[in-house]
C-alpha positions, 0 to 999 in steps of 0.5 A: 486523502493521500495514497501511496501505491507501492507496486512493482508491476506498473500496469497493475499500479496504474490501474489502481492509481487511475481508479483511486484518482477518479474517486478523488484521492491524491495518489502517488505511484512508485515501484520499489522500496527506495522510491517508497522510502524517499516519498515517505521521507518527504511527503505524507501518506494516509494509506499505503497500498503495498505489494507484499512481494516487490521486485526491488526491495522489501515490503516489510521494510517499507511498512516498518519505515512508514510506522516510524516516519508516518505513524498514522499511515495504514497499510493495505498489503496486496499479494498474489502469493500464499505468503502470510495467508494465515494472517500473520502479516498483522503480527509482523506489521503493526500498521497493517489494516488489510491483506487482499489478493492482487486480483481484488477489483479496483472499486473494492480496493478504493472502498478499503482505502476510503474506509481505512483512511478515515478510521 
């Protein structure tokens, strides 16, 4: 299964990437909207782990592009803010399948990736 991590904080993205790779996933890690769009233009992604607040670009733009370019890809939004805490992210991103705090343990994130990647 191909996983794309879009996370501005390199250390957090690396923590998730390493854990997912140990679970057998093929993982690409990028840190901006432009890098994510470039990747999705050229490569497949079954699951996108996407920080809601990117330091460079818009997470919603990435999700929107993915819904066009990779319509089967599902997005797990991750955040450490209260944006969309009411669940309205599911109204804004049709490919959203989960919305979790950035502090979610890597093993729980891996379980979600596996669950939503095979559904």
